[in-house]
N, C-alpha and C positions, 0 to 999 in steps of 0.2 A: 091677445096679450094678457088680459086679465086672467083668463083660464090658465095660461102658462104660469103666471105668478102664483096662483093658488096651488097648482100642482107642485111647484118648487117648495112652497111653505109646508105643504102636506108631507112631502118627502123628508124635509128637515125635522119636522115634529116626530115622524116615525123613527128616524135615526136617533133622535134625542131620547125617545122612550126606550129604544133597544139598549142604549148605552147608559141609561140612568142607573144609579146605584140601587141594588135590590135590597133595601132595608125598609123596615116597617116604622111608621109613625104612630102606631097604635099605642094606647096606654100600656105601661109596664108595671109589674108588681115586683119590687126589688127588696131583697134583704141586703143591707149594707153593714159590714163589720168595721168597727173602728176601735182605736186603742186610746182611751182618755188619759191613761197614766203613762203616756209617752208623748213628748212634745211634738214628735214627727206626726202623730195622729191627731193633733189638735184641730187641723183643718176640718176633720169630720164632725167635731163638736160644733164648729161654726156653721157648717152646712146645715146641720140639724136645727140649731137654735135660731138661726136667721131665716130658715125656710128657703135657702137659696135654690134647692132642687126644684121647688115649685115654679121657679122662673124659667127653667130650661128643659125639664122633662116634658114629654107629650102630655097634653091635657088629660086629666083623669088618672094619672099615674099614682101609685102608692109606694111608699118607702118605709120599711121597718128598720130602725136603727138599732143595731145589736152591739153593745159595748163588750169588750174583752180585755182581760188583764195582760195577756200575752198573745203572740202571733200564732203559735201552733194550732189552737182551737179554730182560728179563722181559716187556716190552711185546710183543715179537715172539712170544715163547712163548705168551702169553695169546691173542694174535690167531690163532695156529695151532692152538689147543686142545692144545698140548703142556704147558700149565700151566693150572690152573683157578683158583688163588688166588695172589696176590702182594702183597707189602708193599714200597713204594718211596717215594722222594721225590716232592714235589708236582709238579714239571714233567713228568717222564715219565708220572706217573699221569694228568695232564690230557691229555697226548697220546693215551694209550690210549683215552680216552672219545670221541675225535674220529674214530676209525677204524671207524665203524658200517657202512661198505660192506663191510668185511672180517669184523668180528665185533662183537657188542654187549658191551662191557666196562663195568662199573659200579663206581664208588667206593662202598664199603660201610661204611667207618669211618675215623675220624681218630685213630689210636692215639697220635700225637704232635703237639702244637702248642706253639709257644713264641713269645715276644716277641723273635724274632731271636737266640735263644741257642744254637741248634743248627746251623743252616746258614749264617746270616748273620754270619760272623766275618771281620773284616779283620785281616791280619797284616802286619808289616813285617820286613825283614831284621834279623838279630841285632845288627848294629852301628849300627842307627838310634838316634836319641836316645830317652831315656825321656820320654815325653810325660805331662803331668799331666792331660790331658783329651782327649776325642774331637776337640774343636775344634783343639787344637794339632796333633794327629796328621793331621787332614785338610788343614791348611795345608801340612804337610810333603809330603803326597801330590801336591799340585799340580805338574804338569809332569814327573811321574815315570811310568815304565812300570808298568802294573798288569796282573796275570795273573788269569784266571778260566777255569773249565771251562765251555765253551759249552753252552747249553741246559739248565742246571741251576738249582736254587733259588738258588745263589750268584750265577749270572749275572744272573738276574732282579733280585736284590737290588742288585747293583752298578750295573746299568743304571739302576735307579730312583733311587738316591741321587745318581748323577752328574747325572741329569735334574733332580733337586731342587737342584742347585748345591752339593752337599757338597764336591766337589773335582773337578778337571779333569786327568785323567792325560794325559801326552804321547802315550800309546798304550795301547790295551786289547788285551792279548795273549790269544788263545784257546789254553789248554793243558789237557790232561787232568790230573786231580787228582794222579796219580802223578808227572807231569813237573813240576808246581808244587812238589811236595815235594822232588824231586831238585835243582831250581833253588835252593830255600831252603838245602839242604844245602851246595851249592857256592857260595852267596853271589851267584848270577847274577841275581837279581831283587830289586827294591826292595820290592814289596808284592803281595799277592794276597788273594783271598777264598777261604776253604776251609770245608768243613763238618766237623763232629765225627764221628769222633775223629781225622781226619787233622790238623786244626788243633792239637789238644792234643798229639799226638805230636811235631810240629815244635817246639812251645814247650818240651816236656819235654826234647827232645834238645838244646835250646839253639840251634836254627837260626833261630828267629823269635820275635817278640813279638806278643801281642794288642794291638790299639789300638782296636777298636770291635766292637760287636755291631749288630744291626739296630734295637735299641730306640730310640736317639736319633732315628731317622727314622720310627718307627712301622712298621717293616718286619718283619712276622711270617714265620714259616716253619712248615711242617707236613709230615706224612707220611700217606699213605693206604694202606689195604688195598683191593684190587680183586678182583672175582670176575667170571667170565663169567656173563652173564644166563641163558644156557641151563642152566648148572650150578645156579643159584639156583632156577630153575623146576622142575628135575627132582629136586633134592636139597635141598629146603627145610630139612629137619631137620639135615642136615649143615652147611648154611650158617649156621643159627642156632647150632649146636654150635661151629663155628669161632669165631664172635663171642664165645661164652662163654669159650673157651680164651684168646682174645686179651685179653679184659677181665681174666682172672685173671693173665695174664702181665704186663700193665702194672701191676697192683696189686702183684705180687710184686717188680717192679723198684723200686717206691717203698718197700716195706716191708722188703726184704732186700738192702741195697746190697752188703754184703761177699760174700754168696753169689752175687749177680748178677755181681759183678766176677770171681769165681772161675770161673763158668760161661763168661763171655765171654773170659777169658784163655785158655781151652782152644781157643776157636774162632778167635781173631784172631792171625795170625802176625805176629811182630815188634812187638807192642804190650805194653808193661809193664802191670802191674796199676795202677801210679800213673797212667799215661796214660788207661787205661780209666776208672778212678774219676774222674779230673779232668774228662774229657769230659762225663760225665753228672751228677756230683754236686758238683763243686767250685764255689764261689761265683765268679761273674764280678764283679769289683769295679766300683763306680760310675764310676771313671775311664774304663772302656771301654764303659759303657752296660749294666752288669749289671742284670738284672731279678730280682724276688723268687724266681720259679720258673724253673728250668732246663728243665723238661719238664712239660707238662700233658697228661694222658690225657683229652682232650676226648671222643673217640669220635664225638660227634654233629656234625652239619653246622649249626652256629649261624651268626649273622650275621658273626662274625669269619672263619670258614672260607669262607663264600660270598664275602666281600669278597676274600680271598686268591685264591680260584679265579678270580674275574672279572679280577683283575690278572694272574693267570697266563696265562689264555687270551689276553688282549690282548698280553702280552709274547711269547708263542709265535708269534703272528701277526706281530709286528714283526720277529722274526728269521727269518721265512719257514719256520717249522716246521709251522704249520697254515694252513689256507686262510681261516679266519674269526677275527676278534678276539672273537667272542661265545661265550658258554657254549652247548654243544650242548643239544638239547631235553631229553634224559633222561640226564644224566651220573651220577646217584645212584640207588642202590637201598638205602635204609636200613631196609627192613622186617625183614630178619633181625636187624639190630642192635637195633632197637626191641623185638622179641620177646625177644631174649636179655637185654636190660637189665631188661625187665619181669619176666621169670622169675627173674632173679638179684636183683631188688629193689635195683638200683643206679641212681644218677643221674649226670649229667655235672657235673664231671669225675670219672672213676672213680678217679683218683689224680693226685697232684701231687708233683713232686720239687723241693724247695727247695734252693737252693745251700747247701752245708755247708762 
């Protein structure tokens, strides 16, 4: 009887080994790209400064944190395997998933999602009238020059609302976000779309005024974390561990606003604590299309996210950035996220930041 039991246990152990996931728990050496001058990338700053990665990656792992001003350099680094993980805005993220002939890059999480409260902000020059509503503001925008950073979430938003008939500018100017800021400072432009915290800084400096978010037109915005597929396959435990660190970082931002602002203030050159706080935590009033939540830590790829992705791929094709308007065959690998959420016993959204 005893021998029979031992044989059964042995058979079960062999079966378990055969079907066990083939990933390594060896230490990893990661380059992580993040975007400190974009609220959607602020979870990366928290992961770095709080050392959250040390809690969840295999013992002995090393991480090099590489800050970037925009998403495209991160895309190039991921494709060249000079970076294994990156967090960036929605448009460059989607571009990365279309470059399968070079490398297989996957979207793995949605750390930030909002109803147009983070990227889709329209501002006007400081001496423009004080508008009582979005409708008044968009009437004023008709026939005026409007600036936007090409190929970004703000660009997709502006093109979409113009197509919906919100307003008709005399000219749509393509300007890098830093040039838009300097033009507001000099009073050289009438209006522009900017993402946070760039928008909040211009408002706090008195160079511009908010007049709209994306909410009145049901235009959402989001942020993604990406990983190389070969990294996920080779280092599954590290991929899951990074997702756990990201979840904890997003929850920290929601639960500890003042400490979050202090951490970010050390990272962001030229940004006051008030501007940082305002970009993430301050209420957007109803007169500009403010929503209840400024930042939603969705993490998961639900219907809202998939809809935003489909619109994004179509937009990128329309501006000749990608060859097809359709979503690629396999742009997502959310297996590490699902495992992390199950092991942490959390559900979506993992955190929400209400306007304060």
